[in-house]
C-alpha positions as CSV (number, residue, x, y, z in Angstrom):
1,M,-6.0,48.9,70.0
2,G,-9.3,49.5,68.4
3,E,-7.8,51.7,65.7
4,E,-5.1,49.1,65.1
5,K,-7.6,46.4,64.8
6,Q,-9.7,48.4,62.4
7,T,-6.6,49.3,60.4
8,T,-5.6,45.6,60.3
9,G,-9.1,44.8,59.0
10,L,-8.9,47.4,56.3
11,A,-5.4,46.1,55.4
12,E,-6.7,42.5,55.1
13,H,-9.7,43.3,52.9
14,P,-7.8,44.3,49.8
15,V,-5.7,41.1,50.2
16,L,-8.9,39.0,50.2
17,S,-10.2,40.9,47.2
18,S,-6.9,40.4,45.3
19,S,-7.0,36.7,46.0
20,D,-10.6,36.3,44.8
21,G,-9.6,38.2,41.6
22,V,-6.7,35.9,40.9
23,Q,-8.9,32.9,41.4
24,D,-11.5,34.3,39.1
25,I,-8.9,35.0,36.4
26,L,-7.4,31.5,36.7
27,H,-10.9,30.0,36.4
28,K,-11.6,32.0,33.3
29,V,-8.2,31.1,31.8
30,I,-8.9,27.4,32.5
31,I,-12.4,27.7,30.9
32,A,-10.9,29.5,27.9
33,H,-8.2,26.9,27.6
34,Q,-10.7,24.1,27.7
35,Q,-12.9,25.8,25.1
36,A,-9.8,26.3,22.9
37,L,-8.9,22.6,23.2
38,K,-12.5,21.7,22.4
39,L,-12.5,23.9,19.3
40,L,-9.1,22.5,18.3
41,Q,-10.4,19.0,18.6
42,E,-13.5,19.8,16.7
43,T,-11.4,21.5,14.0
44,E,-9.1,18.5,13.9
45,N,-12.2,16.1,13.6
46,A,-13.6,18.3,10.8
47,Y,-10.3,18.2,8.9
48,S,-10.1,14.5,9.4
49,R,-13.3,14.1,7.3
50,L,-11.5,15.9,4.5
51,V,-8.0,14.4,5.1
52,P,-8.3,11.0,6.8
53,H,-6.0,10.3,9.8
54,Q,-4.8,7.2,7.9
55,L,-3.6,9.4,5.1
56,L,-1.7,11.6,7.5
57,K,-0.1,8.5,8.9
58,L,1.0,7.4,5.4
59,L,2.5,10.9,4.9
60,E,4.3,10.5,8.2
61,V,2.8,13.7,9.8
62,K,1.1,13.9,13.1
63,S,-1.5,16.6,12.3
64,I,-3.1,18.4,9.4
65,V,-1.1,21.5,10.3
66,D,2.1,19.6,9.5
67,V,1.1,18.9,5.9
68,K,3.0,20.8,3.3
69,L,2.6,21.1,-0.4
70,G,4.7,18.5,-2.1
71,D,4.7,16.0,0.8
72,Q,4.8,12.5,-0.8
73,V,5.5,8.9,0.0
74,E,5.7,5.8,-2.1
75,R,3.7,2.7,-1.2
76,K,2.5,-0.6,-2.7
77,M,-1.3,-0.5,-2.3
78,A,-4.5,-2.0,-3.6
79,I,-6.6,0.7,-5.3
80,M,-10.3,0.5,-5.7
81,F,-12.4,2.6,-8.1
82,S,-16.2,2.3,-8.0
83,D,-18.8,4.1,-10.0
84,I,-22.6,4.2,-10.4
85,R,-23.9,2.8,-13.7
86,D,-25.9,5.1,-15.9
87,F,-25.6,8.0,-13.4
88,T,-26.1,10.7,-16.0
89,P,-29.6,9.8,-17.1
90,L,-30.5,9.1,-13.5
91,S,-29.2,12.5,-12.4
92,E,-31.1,14.2,-15.2
93,S,-34.4,13.1,-13.7
94,M,-33.6,14.8,-10.4
95,T,-33.2,18.4,-9.3
96,P,-29.7,19.6,-8.1
97,A,-30.9,19.3,-4.5
98,E,-32.2,15.8,-5.1
99,N,-28.9,14.9,-6.7
100,F,-27.0,15.9,-3.7
101,E,-29.4,14.1,-1.4
102,F,-29.1,10.9,-3.5
103,I,-25.3,10.9,-3.7
104,N,-24.9,11.6,0.0
105,S,-27.4,8.8,0.8
106,Y,-25.4,6.3,-1.4
107,L,-22.0,7.4,-0.2
108,S,-22.9,7.3,3.4
109,Q,-23.8,3.6,2.9
110,M,-20.4,2.8,1.3
111,E,-18.0,4.8,3.4
112,P,-18.3,2.8,6.7
113,V,-17.9,-0.5,4.7
114,I,-14.6,0.7,3.2
115,G,-13.4,1.8,6.6
116,K,-14.3,-1.5,8.2
117,H,-12.0,-3.3,5.7
118,R,-9.1,-1.0,6.6
119,G,-9.6,1.1,3.4
120,I,-8.9,4.8,3.1
121,I,-11.2,6.9,0.9
122,D,-8.8,9.1,-1.1
123,K,-11.6,11.1,-2.6
124,F,-15.2,11.2,-3.8
125,I,-15.5,12.2,-7.5
126,G,-19.2,12.9,-7.9
127,D,-20.8,9.5,-7.5
128,A,-17.5,7.7,-7.8
129,I,-15.2,6.5,-5.0
130,L,-11.4,6.2,-5.1
131,A,-10.2,4.1,-2.1
132,L,-6.8,2.8,-1.0
133,F,-6.0,-0.4,0.9
134,E,-2.6,-0.3,2.6
135,H,-2.4,-3.7,4.1
136,D,-3.2,-6.3,1.4
137,A,-5.3,-7.1,-1.7
138,D,-7.7,-9.3,0.4
139,D,-8.9,-6.2,2.3
140,A,-9.8,-4.6,-1.1
141,V,-11.6,-7.6,-2.5
142,S,-13.5,-8.5,0.7
143,G,-14.3,-4.8,1.0
144,A,-15.7,-4.7,-2.5
145,I,-17.8,-7.8,-1.9
146,A,-19.2,-6.2,1.3
147,M,-19.9,-3.0,-0.6
148,L,-22.0,-4.9,-3.1
149,E,-23.8,-6.7,-0.3
150,R,-24.6,-3.3,1.2
151,L,-25.8,-2.1,-2.1
152,N,-28.4,-4.9,-2.2
153,Y,-29.6,-3.7,1.2
154,Y,-29.7,-0.1,0.0
155,N,-31.5,-1.0,-3.2
156,A,-34.2,-2.9,-1.2
157,G,-34.9,0.4,0.6
158,R,-35.1,2.3,-2.7
159,I,-37.5,-0.3,-4.1
160,R,-39.7,0.0,-1.1
161,A,-39.7,3.8,-1.5
162,G,-40.7,3.5,-5.2
163,Y,-37.2,4.3,-6.6
164,T,-35.3,2.5,-9.2
165,P,-32.4,0.3,-7.9
166,I,-28.9,1.3,-8.9
167,Q,-26.0,-0.8,-10.1
168,V,-22.3,-0.1,-9.6
169,G,-19.0,-1.2,-11.2
170,I,-15.9,-1.8,-9.1
171,G,-12.3,-2.2,-10.4
172,I,-9.4,-3.2,-8.2
173,N,-5.7,-3.2,-9.0
174,T,-2.5,-3.3,-6.9
175,G,0.8,-1.6,-7.6
176,M,3.3,1.1,-6.6
177,V,1.8,4.5,-6.1
178,M,2.8,8.0,-4.9
179,I,0.6,9.5,-2.2
180,G,1.1,13.2,-1.5
181,T,-0.2,16.7,-1.8
182,V,-0.6,18.7,-5.0
183,G,-1.9,22.2,-5.8
184,G,-0.7,25.7,-5.1
185,L,0.1,28.0,-2.2
186,N,-3.5,28.8,-1.4
187,R,-5.2,25.5,-2.3
188,M,-3.9,22.0,-2.1
189,D,-5.3,18.5,-2.0
190,S,-4.1,15.0,-1.1
191,T,-4.0,12.6,-4.0
192,V,-2.6,9.3,-5.2
193,I,-0.7,9.1,-8.5
194,G,0.7,6.3,-10.5
195,D,0.2,3.9,-13.4
196,A,-1.6,1.5,-11.1
197,V,-4.3,4.1,-10.4
198,N,-4.9,4.8,-14.1
199,L,-5.3,1.0,-14.7
200,T,-7.8,0.7,-11.8
201,A,-10.0,3.3,-13.5
202,R,-9.8,1.3,-16.8
203,L,-10.8,-1.9,-14.9
204,Q,-13.9,-0.1,-13.6
205,E,-14.8,0.9,-17.2
206,A,-14.4,-2.8,-18.2
207,T,-17.2,-3.8,-15.8
208,K,-19.6,-2.2,-18.3
209,T,-18.3,-4.2,-21.2
210,Y,-18.4,-7.6,-19.4
211,H,-21.5,-6.8,-17.3
212,A,-19.5,-7.9,-14.2
213,P,-19.9,-5.7,-11.1
214,L,-16.4,-6.6,-9.8
215,I,-13.3,-7.0,-11.9
216,I,-9.8,-7.4,-10.6
217,S,-6.4,-7.3,-12.4
218,Q,-3.9,-10.1,-12.6
219,N,-1.9,-8.2,-10.0
220,V,-4.7,-8.5,-7.5
221,Y,-5.3,-12.2,-8.3
222,Y,-1.7,-13.1,-7.7
223,D,-1.5,-10.9,-4.5
224,L,-4.4,-12.7,-2.8
225,S,-3.4,-14.9,0.0
226,N,-5.9,-17.6,-1.1
227,P,-7.8,-16.9,-4.3
228,G,-9.8,-20.1,-3.7
229,Q,-11.8,-18.4,-0.8
230,Y,-13.5,-16.2,-3.4
231,H,-15.6,-17.0,-6.5
232,I,-13.1,-15.9,-9.2
233,R,-12.8,-16.8,-12.8
234,L,-10.6,-15.5,-15.7
235,L,-12.6,-13.2,-17.9
236,D,-10.2,-12.1,-20.6
237,R,-6.7,-10.9,-21.6
238,I,-7.0,-7.3,-22.8
239,R,-5.1,-4.3,-24.0
240,V,-5.9,-1.2,-22.0
241,K,-5.7,2.2,-23.6
242,G,-2.5,3.9,-22.7
243,K,-0.6,0.7,-21.7
244,S,1.8,-1.2,-23.9
245,Q,1.6,-4.5,-21.9
246,P,-1.7,-6.5,-22.1
247,L,-3.1,-7.9,-18.8
248,S,-5.4,-10.6,-17.6
249,I,-8.6,-9.6,-15.9
250,Y,-10.7,-11.7,-13.5
251,E,-14.4,-11.6,-12.5
252,V,-15.3,-11.9,-8.8
253,F,-18.9,-13.1,-8.7
254,D,-19.5,-13.7,-5.0
255,N,-22.4,-11.1,-5.2
256,D,-24.3,-12.7,-8.1
257,P,-27.8,-13.8,-7.2
258,A,-27.7,-17.2,-5.6
259,E,-29.0,-19.2,-8.5
260,L,-26.7,-17.5,-11.1
261,R,-23.7,-17.9,-8.7
262,S,-24.4,-21.6,-8.3
263,S,-24.7,-22.0,-12.0
264,K,-21.4,-20.3,-12.6
265,V,-19.7,-22.5,-10.0
266,A,-21.1,-25.6,-11.7
267,C,-20.0,-24.7,-15.1
268,Q,-16.7,-22.9,-14.2
269,P,-14.5,-25.8,-15.4
270,L,-16.3,-25.6,-18.8
271,F,-16.1,-21.8,-18.9
272,D,-12.3,-21.8,-18.0
273,E,-11.6,-24.3,-20.8
274,A,-13.8,-22.5,-23.3
275,I,-11.9,-19.2,-22.7
276,A,-8.6,-21.0,-23.2
277,F,-9.7,-22.7,-26.4
278,Y,-11.1,-19.4,-27.8
279,H,-7.8,-17.7,-27.3
280,L,-6.0,-20.7,-28.8
281,K,-8.4,-20.3,-31.8
282,D,-9.8,-23.8,-31.4
283,I,-13.3,-22.3,-32.0
284,P,-15.3,-25.5,-32.5
285,R,-14.1,-26.8,-29.1
286,A,-14.8,-23.4,-27.5
287,I,-18.4,-23.3,-28.9
288,E,-19.1,-26.9,-27.7
289,L,-18.0,-25.9,-24.1
290,L,-19.8,-22.5,-24.2
291,K,-23.1,-24.1,-25.2
292,Q,-22.9,-26.4,-22.2
293,C,-22.2,-23.3,-20.0
294,V,-25.2,-21.5,-21.4
295,E,-27.4,-24.5,-20.8
296,L,-26.3,-24.6,-17.2
297,A,-26.3,-20.8,-16.7
298,P,-28.6,-19.1,-19.3
299,N,-28.0,-15.6,-17.7
300,D,-24.2,-15.9,-17.7
301,I,-23.5,-12.8,-19.9
302,P,-19.7,-13.3,-20.3
303,A,-20.4,-16.9,-21.6
304,L,-23.0,-15.5,-24.0
305,M,-20.5,-12.8,-25.1
306,Y,-17.8,-15.4,-25.8
307,L,-20.3,-17.6,-27.7
308,E,-21.1,-14.5,-29.9
309,R,-17.3,-13.9,-30.4
310,C,-17.0,-17.5,-31.6
311,Y,-19.8,-17.1,-34.2
312,E,-18.2,-13.8,-35.3
313,F,-14.9,-15.5,-35.8
314,Q,-16.6,-18.2,-38.0
315,A,-18.4,-15.5,-40.0
316,T,-15.6,-12.9,-40.4
317,G,-12.4,-14.2,-39.1
318,Q,-12.3,-11.5,-36.4
319,H,-10.5,-12.8,-33.3
320,W,-10.5,-10.7,-30.1
321,S,-7.1,-11.3,-28.5
322,T,-3.9,-9.6,-27.5
323,G,-1.7,-11.6,-29.9
324,E,1.1,-12.9,-27.7
325,L,0.1,-16.5,-28.4
326,D,0.5,-15.8,-32.1
327,I,3.5,-13.6,-32.4
328,G,5.2,-13.9,-29.0
329,L,6.9,-11.2,-27.0
330,L,9.7,-8.9,-28.2
331,W,12.5,-7.7,-25.9
332,K,12.7,-4.0,-25.6
333,D,15.5,-1.8,-24.3
334,E,13.2,-0.4,-21.7
335,Y,13.1,-3.8,-20.0
336,F,16.8,-3.6,-19.0
337,T,17.3,-3.1,-15.2
338,G,21.0,-2.5,-15.3
339,N,21.8,-5.7,-13.4
340,A,23.4,-8.2,-15.7
341,Q,22.2,-11.3,-13.9
342,I,18.6,-10.1,-13.6
343,D,18.5,-9.0,-17.2
344,E,19.8,-12.3,-18.4
345,A,17.2,-14.2,-16.4
346,H,14.5,-11.9,-17.8
347,Q,15.6,-12.5,-21.4
348,Q,15.7,-16.2,-20.8
349,L,12.2,-16.1,-19.3
350,L,10.9,-14.2,-22.4
351,A,12.6,-16.6,-24.8
352,K,11.2,-19.6,-22.9
353,T,7.7,-18.1,-22.9
354,N,7.8,-17.6,-26.6
355,Q,9.1,-21.2,-27.1
356,F,6.3,-22.6,-24.9
357,T,3.5,-20.7,-26.7
358,A,4.9,-21.9,-30.1
359,E,4.7,-25.5,-28.7
360,I,1.1,-24.9,-27.7
361,K,0.2,-23.8,-31.3
362,L,1.9,-26.9,-32.7
363,D,0.4,-29.1,-30.0
364,R,3.9,-30.3,-29.0
365,I,3.8,-29.3,-25.4
366,R,6.7,-30.4,-23.1
367,F,5.5,-29.9,-19.6
368,D,8.6,-31.4,-18.0
369,D,10.8,-28.9,-19.9
370,I,8.9,-25.8,-18.8
371,F,8.6,-26.8,-15.1
372,S,12.3,-27.7,-15.1
373,F,13.1,-24.2,-16.4
374,L,10.8,-22.5,-13.8
375,N,12.5,-24.4,-11.0
376,D,15.9,-23.3,-12.2
377,Y,14.7,-19.8,-12.9
378,T,13.3,-19.3,-9.4
379,Q,16.1,-21.1,-7.5
380,N,18.8,-19.1,-9.3
381,L,17.2,-15.6,-9.7
382,F,15.3,-15.2,-6.5
383,P,18.3,-15.6,-4.1
384,I,20.2,-13.0,-6.1
385,E,17.3,-10.5,-5.7
386,D,16.9,-11.4,-2.0
387,R,20.6,-10.6,-1.3
388,L,20.3,-7.2,-3.2
389,M,17.2,-6.2,-1.3
390,Q,18.8,-7.1,2.1
391,E,22.1,-5.5,1.3
392,F,20.6,-2.2,0.1
393,N,17.6,-2.1,2.6
394,Y,14.9,-2.1,-0.1
395,P,11.8,-0.8,1.6
396,F,9.5,-3.2,-0.2
397,T,11.5,-6.4,0.4
398,E,8.6,-8.2,2.2
399,S,6.0,-7.6,-0.6
400,H,8.6,-8.4,-3.3
401,Q,9.5,-11.7,-1.6
402,Q,5.8,-12.5,-1.2
403,E,5.3,-12.2,-4.9
404,H,8.2,-14.6,-5.4
405,R,6.6,-17.1,-3.0
406,R,3.1,-16.8,-4.7
407,F,4.6,-17.2,-8.2
408,I,6.2,-20.5,-7.1
409,R,2.9,-21.6,-5.5
410,H,0.9,-20.9,-8.6
411,Y,3.2,-22.8,-11.0
412,Q,3.6,-25.7,-8.6
413,E,-0.2,-26.0,-8.4
414,L,-0.3,-26.1,-12.2
415,E,2.5,-28.7,-12.2
416,K,0.4,-30.8,-9.8
417,R,-2.7,-30.6,-12.1
418,V,-0.5,-31.7,-15.0
419,Q,0.6,-34.7,-13.0
420,E,-3.0,-35.6,-12.1
421,G,-3.9,-35.8,-15.7
422,I,-7.5,-34.7,-15.3
423,D,-7.5,-31.5,-17.3
424,A,-7.1,-31.1,-21.0
425,P,-3.3,-30.6,-21.7
426,R,-3.8,-27.6,-24.0
427,Y,-6.0,-25.9,-21.4
428,L,-3.3,-26.4,-18.8
429,A,-0.6,-25.2,-21.2
430,F,-2.7,-22.0,-21.8
431,R,-2.9,-21.4,-18.1
432,I,0.9,-21.9,-17.7
433,A,1.5,-19.5,-20.6
434,L,-0.9,-17.0,-19.0
435,L,1.0,-17.2,-15.7
436,L,4.3,-16.6,-17.5
437,L,2.9,-13.6,-19.5
438,D,1.4,-12.1,-16.4
439,W,4.6,-12.6,-14.3
440,F,6.8,-11.0,-17.0
441,S,4.6,-7.9,-17.4
442,S,3.7,-7.3,-13.8
443,H,6.8,-8.4,-11.9
444,A,9.9,-8.9,-14.1
445,I,9.7,-5.6,-16.0
446,K,8.0,-3.6,-13.2
447,M,8.8,-4.7,-9.7
448,D,12.3,-5.9,-10.5
449,R,13.1,-2.6,-12.3
450,H,11.7,-0.7,-9.3
451,M,14.0,-2.7,-7.0
452,T,17.1,-2.3,-9.1
453,R,16.5,1.5,-9.4
454,H,16.6,1.6,-5.6
455,V,19.8,-0.4,-5.5
456,Q,21.4,1.9,-8.2
457,N,20.3,5.1,-6.4
458,I,21.8,3.8,-3.1
459,S,25.0,2.5,-4.5
460,N,25.6,5.5,-6.8
461,P,23.4,8.5,-5.5
462,R,25.1,11.0,-7.9
463,K,23.8,9.0,-10.9
464,R,20.1,8.7,-10.2
465,S,17.7,6.9,-12.5
466,P,16.0,9.3,-15.0
467,E,12.7,7.8,-13.9
468,Q,13.2,9.1,-10.3
């Protein structure tokens, strides 16, 4: 009995030891698994600072490990490009270490502001920021305003520390872009590519010329849900290097010092008319209005610039303009979409725009005629485009139709102002011509062509557009 009991005890001991060993191994496995998960999460978080989660979402991948070279997706987005003014001489006064410290200090102020307004930072380029706004143009504009507000706070700290305050320029544009990955087998990067991106960089450069911290394109202006909630005024109509079509640019001056902002608001009707009369070459009238502007806002640099342009015209005949009001627009083969009804409507729009600008020059403006045309144009063309987009599942139908609605809203607002009879007729005619020129260059020969290429590729996939 005793021997059996002892034998049983000896037999049980190894079993207990084996059980303890298994438990110990399982415990170590669980700890190792938890550590691995923690490391994976930390790695994922680290990569998210290099490739934002929002960008992965746009690329329709779940994780950074799923990203492949050549992944790409097309989107309509607002693009923002910001840059520090006179950074080169500023950086020359600092050591390399001080440069890094300064740039990181500045960028750390801007990054959360962009994120708060649903922006995605595509990349930092030295002291510059390229950011994307997926949802709407309002996010980009309100984000830029908030960035400039944050800059004032940051500069206050620099001044207290004995440093020179910095200035930035911000350009914003909207348009179709390709978001994807580029590079080679061993090194790739996410990027955004498109004509809209290049134009954004040009707008940022224009902030230097006009001494305006925030400039937006005509595309952004017409994409805003309510432009009236911001302080916006037309700055100019310009030709940008590398682009065949001129465009209108607007200044957003919400961040101007309170006194200057109030002065600009007070003289905005005068400024708006002065710009119109300058482009219409009614220089005496433009000078008269600009002098009143400068009296109300002595520090309004764009007003002073236009006054100088007027004096230059009187002295030399040099007139800074894009020329459409003088020579009109010419139809080009590249404007054809391949849809006969749409092409005919576009040709009629171009012809009517040329006729209307000629009437402005002769001071024989027929407002009833132009608004009657626009009513017919929108009521006939837009339903055709709506049917095509629905039939062929155009992925950007909503934004395309939104552009339609806002175009109608803008010309109807101008029609109402004509009926009220408060504004100078030639000024309102200029604004109508500007709307038509902007619409033709940004929607008719861009967005409509984009839509019809999609229709053609779906209806005849073997004969894809050469631009695809």
